[in-house]
N, CA, C and O atoms as CSV, one atom per row, in Angstrom:
chain,resi,resn,atom,element,x,y,z
A,1,MET,N,N,-19.239,12.245,15.320
A,1,MET,CA,C,-18.433,12.176,14.112
A,1,MET,C,C,-19.313,12.466,12.897
A,1,MET,O,O,-20.452,12.006,12.817
A,2,ALA,N,N,-18.781,13.219,11.973
A,2,ALA,CA,C,-19.534,13.588,10.775
A,2,ALA,C,C,-19.711,12.375,9.867
A,2,ALA,O,O,-18.935,11.421,9.903
A,3,GLU,N,N,-20.754,12.449,9.057
A,3,GLU,CA,C,-21.013,11.363,8.110
A,3,GLU,C,C,-19.896,11.320,7.079
A,3,GLU,O,O,-19.424,12.359,6.617
A,4,LYS,N,N,-19.477,10.114,6.724
A,4,LYS,CA,C,-18.389,9.952,5.760
A,4,LYS,C,C,-18.889,10.231,4.352
A,4,LYS,O,O,-20.032,9.932,4.006
A,5,GLU,N,N,-18.011,10.806,3.554
A,5,GLU,CA,C,-18.314,11.066,2.156
A,5,GLU,C,C,-18.231,9.763,1.381
A,5,GLU,O,O,-17.623,8.797,1.843
A,6,PHE,N,N,-18.841,9.736,0.205
A,6,PHE,CA,C,-18.888,8.515,-0.594
A,6,PHE,C,C,-17.487,8.016,-0.960
A,6,PHE,O,O,-17.231,6.813,-0.909
A,7,ASP,N,N,-16.572,8.931,-1.332
A,7,ASP,CA,C,-15.238,8.494,-1.722
A,7,ASP,C,C,-14.512,7.797,-0.574
A,7,ASP,O,O,-13.813,6.808,-0.792
A,8,GLN,N,N,-14.671,8.298,0.625
A,8,GLN,CA,C,-14.053,7.717,1.813
A,8,GLN,C,C,-14.664,6.348,2.114
A,8,GLN,O,O,-13.941,5.395,2.405
A,9,THR,N,N,-15.985,6.250,2.046
A,9,THR,CA,C,-16.679,4.980,2.272
A,9,THR,C,C,-16.270,3.956,1.227
A,9,THR,O,O,-16.089,2.779,1.539
A,10,PHE,N,N,-16.123,4.409,-0.020
A,10,PHE,CA,C,-15.721,3.528,-1.117
A,10,PHE,C,C,-14.353,2.899,-0.850
A,10,PHE,O,O,-14.185,1.688,-0.997
A,11,VAL,N,N,-13.374,3.724,-0.457
A,11,VAL,CA,C,-12.028,3.214,-0.175
A,11,VAL,C,C,-12.078,2.182,0.944
A,11,VAL,O,O,-11.493,1.106,0.821
A,12,GLU,N,N,-12.763,2.497,2.022
A,12,GLU,CA,C,-12.840,1.571,3.149
A,12,GLU,C,C,-13.497,0.256,2.739
A,12,GLU,O,O,-13.046,-0.812,3.154
A,13,TYR,N,N,-14.536,0.316,1.944
A,13,TYR,CA,C,-15.242,-0.888,1.497
A,13,TYR,C,C,-14.316,-1.781,0.670
A,13,TYR,O,O,-14.233,-2.985,0.915
A,14,VAL,N,N,-13.631,-1.202,-0.295
A,14,VAL,CA,C,-12.751,-1.976,-1.170
A,14,VAL,C,C,-11.596,-2.579,-0.374
A,14,VAL,O,O,-11.292,-3.762,-0.528
A,15,ILE,N,N,-10.958,-1.787,0.465
A,15,ILE,CA,C,-9.793,-2.267,1.209
A,15,ILE,C,C,-10.189,-3.339,2.220
A,15,ILE,O,O,-9.475,-4.329,2.378
A,16,ARG,N,N,-11.317,-3.156,2.906
A,16,ARG,CA,C,-11.763,-4.179,3.865
A,16,ARG,C,C,-11.999,-5.523,3.177
A,16,ARG,O,O,-11.853,-6.574,3.800
A,17,ALA,N,N,-12.360,-5.489,1.904
A,17,ALA,CA,C,-12.634,-6.719,1.165
A,17,ALA,C,C,-11.358,-7.496,0.818
A,17,ALA,O,O,-11.432,-8.689,0.524
A,18,ILE,N,N,-10.193,-6.843,0.846
A,18,ILE,CA,C,-8.970,-7.535,0.427
A,18,ILE,C,C,-7.958,-7.782,1.539
A,18,ILE,O,O,-6.949,-8.445,1.301
A,19,VAL,N,N,-8.193,-7.276,2.735
A,19,VAL,CA,C,-7.223,-7.449,3.825
A,19,VAL,C,C,-7.663,-8.555,4.795
A,19,VAL,O,O,-8.815,-8.988,4.788
A,20,ASN,N,N,-6.717,-8.995,5.623
A,20,ASN,CA,C,-7.007,-10.011,6.640
A,20,ASN,C,C,-7.497,-9.402,7.950
A,20,ASN,O,O,-8.065,-10.108,8.783
A,21,HIS,N,N,-7.284,-8.102,8.142
A,21,HIS,CA,C,-7.696,-7.419,9.366
A,21,HIS,C,C,-8.622,-6.251,9.011
A,21,HIS,O,O,-8.230,-5.093,9.152
A,22,PRO,N,N,-9.848,-6.543,8.550
A,22,PRO,CA,C,-10.744,-5.467,8.107
A,22,PRO,C,C,-11.138,-4.496,9.222
A,22,PRO,O,O,-11.465,-3.343,8.941
A,23,ASP,N,N,-11.113,-4.934,10.460
A,23,ASP,CA,C,-11.474,-4.036,11.558
A,23,ASP,C,C,-10.417,-2.960,11.798
A,23,ASP,O,O,-10.697,-1.953,12.449
A,24,ASP,N,N,-9.201,-3.164,11.276
A,24,ASP,CA,C,-8.117,-2.191,11.453
A,24,ASP,C,C,-8.102,-1.119,10.360
A,24,ASP,O,O,-7.276,-0.207,10.404
A,25,VAL,N,N,-8.996,-1.218,9.393
A,25,VAL,CA,C,-9.032,-0.259,8.284
A,25,VAL,C,C,-9.753,1.013,8.732
A,25,VAL,O,O,-10.871,0.967,9.245
A,26,SER,N,N,-9.083,2.145,8.526
A,26,SER,CA,C,-9.717,3.440,8.804
A,26,SER,C,C,-9.137,4.465,7.829
A,26,SER,O,O,-8.082,4.252,7.234
A,27,THR,N,N,-9.844,5.567,7.684
A,27,THR,CA,C,-9.398,6.615,6.779
A,27,THR,C,C,-9.561,7.979,7.419
A,27,THR,O,O,-10.380,8.175,8.317
A,28,GLU,N,N,-8.759,8.919,6.932
A,28,GLU,CA,C,-8.905,10.333,7.273
A,28,GLU,C,C,-9.122,11.058,5.956
A,28,GLU,O,O,-8.493,10.721,4.953
A,29,ARG,N,N,-9.996,12.040,5.948
A,29,ARG,CA,C,-10.301,12.778,4.722
A,29,ARG,C,C,-10.044,14.258,4.954
A,29,ARG,O,O,-10.611,14.870,5.859
A,30,ILE,N,N,-9.165,14.827,4.106
A,30,ILE,CA,C,-8.815,16.241,4.207
A,30,ILE,C,C,-9.106,16.902,2.868
A,30,ILE,O,O,-8.727,16.392,1.813
A,31,VAL,N,N,-9.785,18.046,2.926
A,31,VAL,CA,C,-10.087,18.810,1.719
A,31,VAL,C,C,-9.324,20.124,1.789
A,31,VAL,O,O,-9.394,20.844,2.785
A,32,ASP,N,N,-8.584,20.431,0.708
A,32,ASP,CA,C,-7.912,21.722,0.618
A,32,ASP,C,C,-8.018,22.240,-0.807
A,32,ASP,O,O,-8.784,21.701,-1.606
A,33,GLU,N,N,-7.254,23.285,-1.136
A,33,GLU,CA,C,-7.359,23.891,-2.467
A,33,GLU,C,C,-6.918,22.957,-3.589
A,33,GLU,O,O,-7.286,23.172,-4.744
A,34,ARG,N,N,-6.131,21.919,-3.271
A,34,ARG,CA,C,-5.682,20.979,-4.295
A,34,ARG,C,C,-6.653,19.828,-4.503
A,34,ARG,O,O,-6.505,19.070,-5.462
A,35,GLY,N,N,-7.632,19.679,-3.638
A,35,GLY,CA,C,-8.605,18.606,-3.770
A,35,GLY,C,C,-8.785,17.844,-2.474
A,35,GLY,O,O,-8.634,18.394,-1.383
A,36,VAL,N,N,-9.108,16.574,-2.611
A,36,VAL,CA,C,-9.385,15.709,-1.467
A,36,VAL,C,C,-8.225,14.738,-1.302
A,36,VAL,O,O,-7.759,14.145,-2.275
A,37,LEU,N,N,-7.760,14.577,-0.062
A,37,LEU,CA,C,-6.733,13.588,0.249
A,37,LEU,C,C,-7.315,12.618,1.261
A,37,LEU,O,O,-7.716,13.006,2.358
A,38,ILE,N,N,-7.356,11.355,0.877
A,38,ILE,CA,C,-7.810,10.312,1.793
A,38,ILE,C,C,-6.576,9.538,2.231
A,38,ILE,O,O,-5.862,8.973,1.403
A,39,THR,N,N,-6.330,9.516,3.541
A,39,THR,CA,C,-5.208,8.776,4.093
A,39,THR,C,C,-5.745,7.467,4.657
A,39,THR,O,O,-6.639,7.462,5.503
A,40,LEU,N,N,-5.194,6.374,4.185
A,40,LEU,CA,C,-5.642,5.037,4.564
A,40,LEU,C,C,-4.736,4.473,5.642
A,40,LEU,O,O,-3.514,4.463,5.495
A,41,HIS,N,N,-5.335,4.004,6.723
A,41,HIS,CA,C,-4.608,3.351,7.814
A,41,HIS,C,C,-5.026,1.882,7.834
A,41,HIS,O,O,-6.214,1.564,7.877
A,42,ILE,N,N,-4.028,0.988,7.801
A,42,ILE,CA,C,-4.311,-0.450,7.821
A,42,ILE,C,C,-3.334,-1.144,8.752
A,42,ILE,O,O,-2.345,-0.553,9.185
A,43,ASN,N,N,-3.620,-2.397,9.055
A,43,ASN,CA,C,-2.700,-3.221,9.823
A,43,ASN,C,C,-1.452,-3.450,8.982
A,43,ASN,O,O,-1.560,-3.736,7.789
A,44,GLN,N,N,-0.278,-3.331,9.578
A,44,GLN,CA,C,0.981,-3.483,8.839
A,44,GLN,C,C,1.077,-4.829,8.124
A,44,GLN,O,O,1.690,-4.920,7.060
A,45,GLU,N,N,0.482,-5.865,8.691
A,45,GLU,CA,C,0.527,-7.191,8.059
A,45,GLU,C,C,-0.232,-7.218,6.734
A,45,GLU,O,O,0.002,-8.102,5.910
A,46,ASP,N,N,-1.121,-6.278,6.520
A,46,ASP,CA,C,-1.928,-6.227,5.293
A,46,ASP,C,C,-1.325,-5.333,4.210
A,46,ASP,O,O,-1.895,-5.211,3.125
A,47,MET,N,N,-0.194,-4.715,4.487
A,47,MET,CA,C,0.395,-3.768,3.539
A,47,MET,C,C,0.624,-4.405,2.168
A,47,MET,O,O,0.362,-3.770,1.146
A,48,GLY,N,N,1.097,-5.619,2.130
A,48,GLY,CA,C,1.346,-6.294,0.851
A,48,GLY,C,C,0.084,-6.510,0.039
A,48,GLY,O,O,0.105,-6.397,-1.187
A,49,TYR,N,N,-1.014,-6.821,0.713
A,49,TYR,CA,C,-2.283,-7.022,0.011
A,49,TYR,C,C,-2.781,-5.717,-0.607
A,49,TYR,O,O,-3.311,-5.709,-1.718
A,50,VAL,N,N,-2.608,-4.627,0.117
A,50,VAL,CA,C,-3.119,-3.340,-0.343
A,50,VAL,C,C,-2.253,-2.771,-1.465
A,50,VAL,O,O,-2.773,-2.205,-2.427
A,51,ILE,N,N,-0.945,-2.919,-1.344
A,51,ILE,CA,C,-0.052,-2.389,-2.378
A,51,ILE,C,C,-0.024,-3.316,-3.589
A,51,ILE,O,O,-0.065,-2.844,-4.726
A,52,GLY,N,N,0.045,-4.607,-3.367
A,52,GLY,CA,C,0.049,-5.558,-4.468
A,52,GLY,C,C,1.401,-5.658,-5.143
A,52,GLY,O,O,2.335,-4.925,-4.819
A,53,ARG,N,N,1.487,-6.571,-6.079
A,53,ARG,CA,C,2.727,-6.777,-6.808
A,53,ARG,C,C,3.059,-5.556,-7.642
A,53,ARG,O,O,2.262,-5.123,-8.474
A,54,GLN,N,N,4.242,-5.005,-7.414
A,54,GLN,CA,C,4.713,-3.812,-8.114
A,54,GLN,C,C,3.705,-2.659,-8.020
A,54,GLN,O,O,3.637,-1.817,-8.916
A,55,GLY,N,N,2.934,-2.625,-6.947
A,55,GLY,CA,C,2.002,-1.524,-6.713
A,55,GLY,C,C,0.717,-1.582,-7.511
A,55,GLY,O,O,-0.022,-0.599,-7.570
A,56,GLN,N,N,0.439,-2.721,-8.125
A,56,GLN,CA,C,-0.726,-2.806,-9.013
A,56,GLN,C,C,-2.052,-2.621,-8.293
A,56,GLN,O,O,-2.944,-1.952,-8.815
A,57,THR,N,N,-2.202,-3.198,-7.104
A,57,THR,CA,C,-3.472,-3.076,-6.391
A,57,THR,C,C,-3.704,-1.633,-5.957
A,57,THR,O,O,-4.795,-1.092,-6.138
A,58,ALA,N,N,-2.678,-1.012,-5.384
A,58,ALA,CA,C,-2.810,0.385,-4.954
A,58,ALA,C,C,-3.110,1.282,-6.154
A,58,ALA,O,O,-3.935,2.190,-6.054
A,59,ARG,N,N,-2.460,1.040,-7.268
A,59,ARG,CA,C,-2.695,1.836,-8.482
A,59,ARG,C,C,-4.136,1.664,-8.959
A,59,ARG,O,O,-4.775,2.634,-9.366
A,60,ALA,N,N,-4.650,0.432,-8.910
A,60,ALA,CA,C,-6.028,0.173,-9.339
A,60,ALA,C,C,-7.030,0.889,-8.428
A,60,ALA,O,O,-7.998,1.477,-8.911
A,61,VAL,N,N,-6.800,0.840,-7.118
A,61,VAL,CA,C,-7.699,1.520,-6.175
A,61,VAL,C,C,-7.656,3.025,-6.422
A,61,VAL,O,O,-8.694,3.686,-6.398
A,62,ARG,N,N,-6.461,3.571,-6.659
A,62,ARG,CA,C,-6.338,5.006,-6.929
A,62,ARG,C,C,-7.078,5.390,-8.213
A,62,ARG,O,O,-7.721,6.438,-8.273
A,63,THR,N,N,-6.984,4.540,-9.233
A,63,THR,CA,C,-7.680,4.814,-10.491
A,63,THR,C,C,-9.185,4.843,-10.275
A,63,THR,O,O,-9.867,5.758,-10.737
A,64,LEU,N,N,-9.702,3.843,-9.574
A,64,LEU,CA,C,-11.137,3.808,-9.281
A,64,LEU,C,C,-11.565,5.016,-8.456
A,64,LEU,O,O,-12.634,5.585,-8.675
A,65,LEU,N,N,-10.720,5.399,-7.508
A,65,LEU,CA,C,-11.038,6.543,-6.656
A,65,LEU,C,C,-11.073,7.836,-7.459
A,65,LEU,O,O,-11.899,8.707,-7.186
A,66,LYS,N,N,-10.204,7.972,-8.431
A,66,LYS,CA,C,-10.227,9.165,-9.295
A,66,LYS,C,C,-11.528,9.228,-10.092
A,66,LYS,O,O,-12.074,10.308,-10.314
A,67,ILE,N,N,-12.020,8.069,-10.521
A,67,ILE,CA,C,-13.292,8.009,-11.253
A,67,ILE,C,C,-14.442,8.405,-10.338
A,67,ILE,O,O,-15.323,9.170,-10.732
A,68,VAL,N,N,-14.430,7.876,-9.099
A,68,VAL,CA,C,-15.460,8.232,-8.121
A,68,VAL,C,C,-15.430,9.741,-7.873
A,68,VAL,O,O,-16.476,10.386,-7.799
A,69,GLY,N,N,-14.227,10.295,-7.746
A,69,GLY,CA,C,-14.086,11.729,-7.519
A,69,GLY,C,C,-14.551,12.552,-8.707
A,69,GLY,O,O,-15.180,13.597,-8.542
A,70,ALA,N,N,-14.235,12.072,-9.912
A,70,ALA,CA,C,-14.623,12.808,-11.122
A,70,ALA,C,C,-16.142,12.928,-11.222
A,70,ALA,O,O,-16.653,13.940,-11.702
A,71,LYS,N,N,-16.860,11.912,-10.778
A,71,LYS,CA,C,-18.323,11.981,-10.804
A,71,LYS,C,C,-18.838,13.099,-9.912
A,71,LYS,O,O,-19.913,13.651,-10.150
A,72,ALA,N,N,-18.058,13.432,-8.876
A,72,ALA,CA,C,-18.458,14.506,-7.954
A,72,ALA,C,C,-17.688,15.797,-8.239
A,72,ALA,O,O,-17.681,16.717,-7.422
A,73,ASN,N,N,-17.034,15.857,-9.417
A,73,ASN,CA,C,-16.218,17.018,-9.791
A,73,ASN,C,C,-15.164,17.353,-8.743
A,73,ASN,O,O,-14.958,18.521,-8.415
A,74,ALA,N,N,-14.498,16.327,-8.219
A,74,ALA,CA,C,-13.462,16.535,-7.206
A,74,ALA,C,C,-12.207,15.763,-7.599
A,74,ALA,O,O,-12.284,14.686,-8.190
A,75,ARG,N,N,-11.064,16.327,-7.264
A,75,ARG,CA,C,-9.791,15.630,-7.458
A,75,ARG,C,C,-9.491,14.888,-6.161
A,75,ARG,O,O,-9.242,15.507,-5.126
A,76,VAL,N,N,-9.518,13.550,-6.224
A,76,VAL,CA,C,-9.347,12.734,-5.026
A,76,VAL,C,C,-8.056,11.936,-5.139
A,76,VAL,O,O,-7.806,11.286,-6.154
A,77,ASN,N,N,-7.243,11.986,-4.100
A,77,ASN,CA,C,-5.990,11.232,-4.040
A,77,ASN,C,C,-5.984,10.334,-2.822
A,77,ASN,O,O,-6.627,10.629,-1.814
A,78,LEU,N,N,-5.250,9.231,-2.921
A,78,LEU,CA,C,-5.149,8.261,-1.828
A,78,LEU,C,C,-3.711,8.170,-1.367
A,78,LEU,O,O,-2.792,8.002,-2.168
A,79,LYS,N,N,-3.532,8.284,-0.065
A,79,LYS,CA,C,-2.222,8.105,0.561
A,79,LYS,C,C,-2.337,6.913,1.498
A,79,LYS,O,O,-3.254,6.847,2.317
A,80,ILE,N,N,-1.413,5.980,1.378
A,80,ILE,CA,C,-1.398,4.824,2.276
A,80,ILE,C,C,-0.415,5.135,3.385
A,80,ILE,O,O,0.782,5.288,3.140
A,81,TYR,N,N,-0.917,5.228,4.597
A,81,TYR,CA,C,-0.089,5.599,5.742
A,81,TYR,C,C,0.880,4.474,6.057
A,81,TYR,O,O,0.496,3.311,6.180
A,82,GLU,N,N,2.150,4.852,6.186
A,82,GLU,CA,C,3.184,3.898,6.543
A,82,GLU,C,C,3.942,4.464,7.739
A,82,GLU,O,O,4.616,5.485,7.604
A,83,PRO,N,N,3.848,3.824,8.907
A,83,PRO,CA,C,4.531,4.348,10.091
A,83,PRO,C,C,6.031,4.478,9.855
A,83,PRO,O,O,6.616,3.711,9.090
A,84,GLU,N,N,6.648,5.452,10.517
A,84,GLU,CA,C,8.081,5.690,10.395
A,84,GLU,C,C,8.862,4.430,10.740
A,84,GLU,O,O,8.623,3.815,11.779
A,85,GLY,N,N,9.795,4.043,9.875
A,85,GLY,CA,C,10.644,2.886,10.135
A,85,GLY,C,C,10.041,1.551,9.740
A,85,GLY,O,O,10.711,0.524,9.852
A,86,SER,N,N,8.791,1.533,9.281
A,86,SER,CA,C,8.156,0.258,8.961
A,86,SER,C,C,8.776,-0.388,7.734
A,86,SER,O,O,8.813,-1.615,7.638
A,87,ARG,N,N,9.263,0.411,6.795
A,87,ARG,CA,C,9.864,-0.139,5.581
A,87,ARG,C,C,11.175,-0.853,5.901
A,87,ARG,O,O,11.433,-1.938,5.379
A,88,GLN,N,N,12.013,-0.246,6.764
A,88,GLN,CA,C,13.262,-0.897,7.146
A,88,GLN,C,C,12.977,-2.175,7.922
A,88,GLN,O,O,13.660,-3.183,7.740
A,89,GLN,N,N,11.972,-2.132,8.781
A,89,GLN,CA,C,11.600,-3.300,9.564
A,89,GLN,C,C,11.135,-4.408,8.632
A,89,GLN,O,O,11.492,-5.571,8.825
A,90,HIS,N,N,10.347,-4.060,7.628
A,90,HIS,CA,C,9.849,-5.040,6.666
A,90,HIS,C,C,11.001,-5.641,5.877
A,90,HIS,O,O,11.054,-6.855,5.683
A,91,MET,N,N,11.925,-4.800,5.421
A,91,MET,CA,C,13.051,-5.279,4.631
A,91,MET,C,C,13.950,-6.185,5.451
A,91,MET,O,O,14.428,-7.196,4.937
A,92,SER,N,N,14.198,-5.846,6.725
A,92,SER,CA,C,15.075,-6.688,7.535
A,92,SER,C,C,14.423,-8.033,7.815
A,92,SER,O,O,15.114,-9.052,7.812
A,93,SER,N,N,13.114,-8.071,8.057
A,93,SER,CA,C,12.456,-9.356,8.294
A,93,SER,C,C,12.423,-10.180,7.021
A,93,SER,O,O,12.512,-11.407,7.072
A,94,ARG,N,N,12.295,-9.519,5.879
A,94,ARG,CA,C,12.310,-10.230,4.599
A,94,ARG,C,C,13.692,-10.813,4.333
A,94,ARG,O,O,13.811,-11.961,3.904
A,95,GLN,N,N,14.738,-10.028,4.586
A,95,GLN,CA,C,16.107,-10.500,4.394
A,95,GLN,C,C,16.396,-11.697,5.303
A,95,GLN,O,O,17.005,-12.677,4.873
A,96,GLU,N,N,15.954,-11.611,6.568
A,96,GLU,CA,C,16.192,-12.699,7.504
A,96,GLU,C,C,15.475,-13.963,7.061
A,96,GLU,O,O,16.009,-15.061,7.217
A,97,SER,N,N,14.280,-13.827,6.515
A,97,SER,CA,C,13.550,-15.003,6.065
A,97,SER,C,C,14.201,-15.628,4.839
A,97,SER,O,O,13.987,-16.804,4.543
A,98,MET,N,N,15.012,-14.821,4.116
A,98,MET,CA,C,15.719,-15.335,2.950
A,98,MET,C,C,17.108,-15.845,3.333
A,98,MET,O,O,17.885,-16.234,2.462
A,99,GLY,N,N,17.423,-15.845,4.628
A,99,GLY,CA,C,18.689,-16.391,5.082
A,99,GLY,C,C,19.813,-15.385,5.201
A,99,GLY,O,O,20.953,-15.771,5.457
A,100,GLY,N,N,19.533,-14.128,5.025
A,100,GLY,CA,C,20.565,-13.097,5.136
A,100,GLY,C,C,20.148,-12.046,6.119
A,100,GLY,O,O,19.133,-12.182,6.802
A,101,SER,N,N,20.937,-10.990,6.191
A,101,SER,CA,C,20.548,-9.869,7.027
A,101,SER,C,C,20.865,-8.596,6.275
A,101,SER,O,O,21.668,-8.598,5.342
A,102,VAL,N,N,20.244,-7.531,6.675
A,102,VAL,CA,C,20.401,-6.261,5.982
A,102,VAL,C,C,21.837,-5.780,6.125
A,102,VAL,O,O,22.413,-5.807,7.212
A,103,GLY,N,N,22.408,-5.336,4.999
A,103,GLY,CA,C,23.740,-4.772,5.048
A,103,GLY,C,C,24.860,-5.786,5.061
A,103,GLY,O,O,26.020,-5.388,5.173
A,104,THR,N,N,24.584,-7.062,4.954
A,104,THR,CA,C,25.619,-8.080,4.972
A,104,THR,C,C,25.655,-8.785,3.639
A,104,THR,O,O,24.615,-9.165,3.101
A,105,ASP,N,N,26.841,-8.960,3.105
A,105,ASP,CA,C,26.979,-9.711,1.863
A,105,ASP,C,C,26.885,-11.189,2.185
A,105,ASP,O,O,27.596,-11.693,3.054
A,106,THR,N,N,26.012,-11.872,1.486
A,106,THR,CA,C,25.913,-13.314,1.654
A,106,THR,C,C,26.306,-13.952,0.344
A,106,THR,O,O,26.030,-13.414,-0.729
A,107,HIS,N,N,26.952,-15.100,0.432
A,107,HIS,CA,C,27.401,-15.782,-0.769
A,107,HIS,C,C,26.202,-16.396,-1.474
A,107,HIS,O,O,25.380,-17.074,-0.857
A,108,MET,N,N,26.115,-16.147,-2.769
A,108,MET,CA,C,25.025,-16.691,-3.548
A,108,MET,C,C,25.613,-17.631,-4.588
A,108,MET,O,O,26.587,-17.289,-5.259
A,109,ASP,N,N,25.031,-18.804,-4.722
A,109,ASP,CA,C,25.490,-19.784,-5.697
A,109,ASP,C,C,25.041,-19.360,-7.088
A,109,ASP,O,O,23.845,-19.342,-7.381
A,110,THR,N,N,26.001,-19.019,-7.947
A,110,THR,CA,C,25.689,-18.585,-9.302
A,110,THR,C,C,26.168,-19.587,-10.345
A,110,THR,O,O,26.203,-19.266,-11.533
A,111,THR,N,N,26.531,-20.774,-9.931
A,111,THR,CA,C,27.097,-21.754,-10.864
A,111,THR,C,C,26.134,-22.115,-11.992
A,111,THR,O,O,26.579,-22.428,-13.096
A,112,SER,N,N,24.844,-22.078,-11.745
A,112,SER,CA,C,23.879,-22.456,-12.774
A,112,SER,C,C,23.758,-21.417,-13.892
A,112,SER,O,O,23.251,-21.741,-14.966
A,113,VAL,N,N,24.205,-20.193,-13.671
A,113,VAL,CA,C,24.115,-19.163,-14.694
A,113,VAL,C,C,25.463,-18.624,-15.145
A,113,VAL,O,O,25.517,-17.746,-16.007
A,114,ASP,N,N,26.563,-19.139,-14.571
A,114,ASP,CA,C,27.881,-18.618,-14.908
A,114,ASP,C,C,28.274,-18.818,-16.351
A,114,ASP,O,O,28.988,-17.984,-16.908
A,115,ASP,N,N,27.837,-19.889,-16.973
A,115,ASP,CA,C,28.273,-20.187,-18.345
A,115,ASP,C,C,27.246,-19.789,-19.400
A,115,ASP,O,O,27.299,-20.313,-20.513
A,116,LEU,N,N,26.341,-18.911,-19.109
A,116,LEU,CA,C,25.320,-18.512,-20.071
A,116,LEU,C,C,25.863,-17.570,-21.141
A,116,LEU,O,O,25.268,-17.456,-22.212
A,117,GLY,N,N,26.963,-16.903,-20.878
A,117,GLY,CA,C,27.559,-16.013,-21.868
A,117,GLY,C,C,26.759,-14.756,-22.116
A,117,GLY,O,O,26.717,-14.248,-23.236
A,118,ILE,N,N,26.141,-14.267,-21.103
A,118,ILE,CA,C,25.335,-13.043,-21.242
A,118,ILE,C,C,26.210,-11.835,-21.047
A,118,ILE,O,O,25.728,-10.705,-21.123
């Protein structure tokens, strides 16, 4: 296997520091006419840690990676690999943990906000 480039090593180092399954972190690096694309593979259970609230963690890592790339005069982008169907699976497990299921209307108690006059 070829030696990893600094940008690829950087992503792996940062992500391994924030996930619960650091041994599952791996990357693929592709260079084409548009620049460098690093695809990040992680354990599905760590997806929330890597993406963060409203995508803040992923955005921060991408920003740092662009700076690392700029030092090497390269345009570097990060793609977080998400297996097909994993988002629906995540949403259904989240809905079930909240007492509902996907696609089903559940009654929600709104009595505490009904008289707010909004």
